[in-house]
C-alpha positions in Angstrom: 0.0 0.0 0.0 1.1 3.6 -0.6 2.0 5.3 2.7 3.2 8.9 2.3 5.0 10.8 5.1 4.3 14.4 4.2 7.4 16.6 4.0 6.6 20.3 4.7 10.1 21.2 5.9 9.4 20.5 9.6 11.8 17.7 10.5 11.6 14.3 12.1 10.7 12.7 8.7 13.3 9.9 8.5 12.7 8.7 12.0 9.0 8.5 11.3 9.6 6.7 8.0 11.9 4.2 9.8 9.3 3.6 12.4 6.7 2.8 9.8 9.1 0.5 8.0 9.7 -1.4 11.3 5.9 -1.5 11.6 5.7 -3.4 8.4 5.1 -1.0 5.5 6.9 0.9 2.9 6.6 4.6 3.5 7.6 7.4 1.0 8.7 10.8 2.3 7.3 13.3 -0.2 6.6 17.0 -0.7 4.7 16.2 -3.9 1.0 17.1 -4.1 0.5 14.5 -6.8 1.9 11.8 -4.5 -0.2 13.0 -1.6 -3.3 12.7 -3.9 -2.3 9.2 -4.8 -1.6 8.0 -1.3 -3.6 5.2 0.4 -2.5 6.4 3.8 -1.0 9.7 5.1 1.3 10.5 8.0 1.7 14.1 9.0 4.7 14.5 11.4 6.5 17.6 12.4 8.1 19.9 14.9 8.2 23.7 14.9 5.8 26.6 14.4 2.2 26.1 13.5 2.1 29.4 11.5 5.2 28.5 9.5 3.9 25.0 8.8 0.5 26.4 7.8 2.0 28.9 5.4 4.3 26.3 3.8 1.5 23.8 3.3 -0.9 26.4 1.9 1.6 27.8 -0.5 2.7 24.3 -1.8 -0.9 23.1 -2.2 -0.4 20.3 0.4 -3.1 21.6 2.6 -5.8 21.2 0.0 -4.5 17.9 -1.2 -4.6 16.5 2.3 -8.2 17.7 2.8 -9.2 16.0 -0.5 -7.7 12.7 0.4 -9.2 12.6 3.9 -12.6 13.5 2.4 -12.1 10.5 0.1 -11.7 8.2 3.1 -7.9 8.0 3.2 -6.6 7.4 6.8 -4.4 10.1 8.3 -2.2 10.1 11.4 -0.9 13.4 12.7 2.1 13.4 15.0 3.0 16.3 17.4 2.7 19.4 15.2 0.9 17.2 12.7 -1.8 16.6 15.4 -2.2 20.3 16.0 -2.5 21.0 12.3 -5.6 18.8 12.1 -7.5 21.5 13.9 -9.0 24.8 12.6 -6.4 27.2 13.8 -3.3 27.8 15.9 -1.4 30.8 17.2 2.2 29.5 17.5 4.6 31.9 15.8 2.2 34.8 15.6 1.5 38.0 17.6 -1.1 37.9 20.3 -4.6 37.8 18.8 -3.6 36.4 15.4 -4.3 32.9 14.2 -3.0 30.7 11.3 -5.4 28.3 9.6 -5.0 24.5 10.1 -6.5 21.7 8.0 -9.9 22.2 9.8 -10.5 18.4 9.9 -11.3 18.6 13.6 -13.1 21.5 15.3 -10.8 23.4 17.7 -7.8 25.5 18.3 -4.1 25.1 19.4 -2.5 27.3 22.0 0.5 27.4 24.4 0.3 24.9 27.2 -0.1 26.2 30.7 3.0 26.7 32.8 1.2 26.7 36.2 -1.2 24.2 37.7 -4.4 25.2 39.6 -2.4 25.6 42.8 0.1 28.0 41.2 3.0 25.5 41.0 5.3 26.2 38.0 6.1 23.7 35.3 8.8 24.0 32.6 7.6 24.8 29.1 8.3 23.1 26.7 6.9 19.9 28.0 9.8 17.5 27.3 10.2 13.9 28.3 8.3 10.7 29.1 4.8 11.1 30.5 1.8 8.9 31.1 -1.0 8.8 28.6 -4.4 8.3 30.3 -7.3 6.9 28.4 -10.7 8.5 28.8 -13.3 6.6 30.8 -16.0 7.0 28.2 -16.9 3.6 26.7 -17.5 5.0 23.2 -14.1 6.7 23.3 -12.4 3.5 24.4 -13.9 1.7 21.4 -12.5 4.4 19.1 -9.1 4.2 20.8 -8.8 0.5 20.3 -7.4 0.4 16.8 -4.5 2.6 17.6 -3.8 1.4 21.2 -4.5 -2.3 20.8 -2.7 -4.2 23.6 -1.3 -1.0 25.1 -2.1 -0.4 28.7 -3.8 2.7 30.1 -1.1 4.9 31.8 1.7 3.8 29.5 4.6 6.3 29.0 5.3 8.0 25.7 7.8 10.7 24.8 6.7 14.3 24.4 8.4 17.5 23.3 6.1 20.5 22.6 5.0 23.9 23.9 1.5 24.0 22.4 -1.6 21.8 22.9 -4.8 21.2 21.0 -8.2 22.2 22.4 -10.9 20.2 20.6 -14.4 21.7 20.6 -15.9 18.2 20.9 -15.0 16.0 23.9 -16.0 13.1 21.7 -12.8 13.6 19.6 -10.6 13.2 22.7 -9.5 9.6 23.4 -6.7 10.2 25.8 -5.1 12.9 27.9 -1.7 13.8 29.5 -1.0 16.1 32.4 1.8 18.7 32.5 0.7 21.5 34.8 -2.8 20.8 33.7 -4.5 18.0 31.8 -5.0 18.3 28.0 -5.8 16.1 25.0 -3.0 14.0 23.6 -4.8 11.5 21.5 -7.7 12.4 19.2 -9.7 10.6 16.6 -12.6 11.4 14.2 -13.5 8.6 11.8 -10.3 7.7 10.0 -8.4 10.7 11.3 -6.0 10.0 14.2 -3.7 12.4 16.0 -1.1 11.9 18.8 0.8 14.7 20.6 3.6 12.4 21.6 6.3 11.0 19.3 5.7 7.3 18.7 9.0 7.2 16.7 10.8 8.2 19.9 8.7 6.2 22.3 10.5 2.8 22.2 8.5 -0.4 22.0 5.1 1.1 22.8 5.5 3.8 20.2 6.3 1.2 17.6 3.2 -0.6 18.6 1.1 2.5 17.9 2.6 2.7 14.4 2.0 -1.0 13.9 -1.6 -0.6 14.9 -2.1 2.3 12.5 -0.5 0.3 9.7 -2.8 -2.6 10.6 -5.8 -0.3 10.6 -5.0 0.9 7.1 -4.2 -2.6 5.7 -7.4 -4.2 7.0 -9.6 -1.3 5.9 -11.0 -1.3 9.5 -13.5 1.3 10.5 -14.0 0.5 14.2 
């Protein structure tokens, strides 16, 4: 099958490609709009500024090509900045009050993570390192989570490095959370669109299992 890792000049591409190869598929790194439009599965990784990524993808035509493929039913996995770009807008890299458009595949915004908890304790930003991913207790969300987290336990540790978080409009899109100062969404799904805030390619065995599960979801044509 044709897996395309989308190159929009925001790094981490080879490690994601290698992770997918270890997960049992051939993955092509590409900037090409034509190859995106021909893909049977898309992976959108990335680190860096939301605004820069939005501008690059809009100017190249990648933004529209991704939307078209997702509307056609092609599975998509967003990783870190790639997760954030699934949403309608983000303000990283822009003056206060300004927003850059995202893919708009999920309703919501992306903003800087909190540096203090509800008691006023300070936390370092960016959020870097291993942290526990907690599954939501909602039974419907657990069912949606299953394809990506098959055989992975609630509370498993994954590797994070980011300063911004997504804020989905619908709680139904949130499948798991992480806590750094305050709790926020770190795994989302809507139909065949998945997103993880952590880096599976840097998260050892469990990260590889997430990638293997996504590959399995695509290859079996699963919808559950």
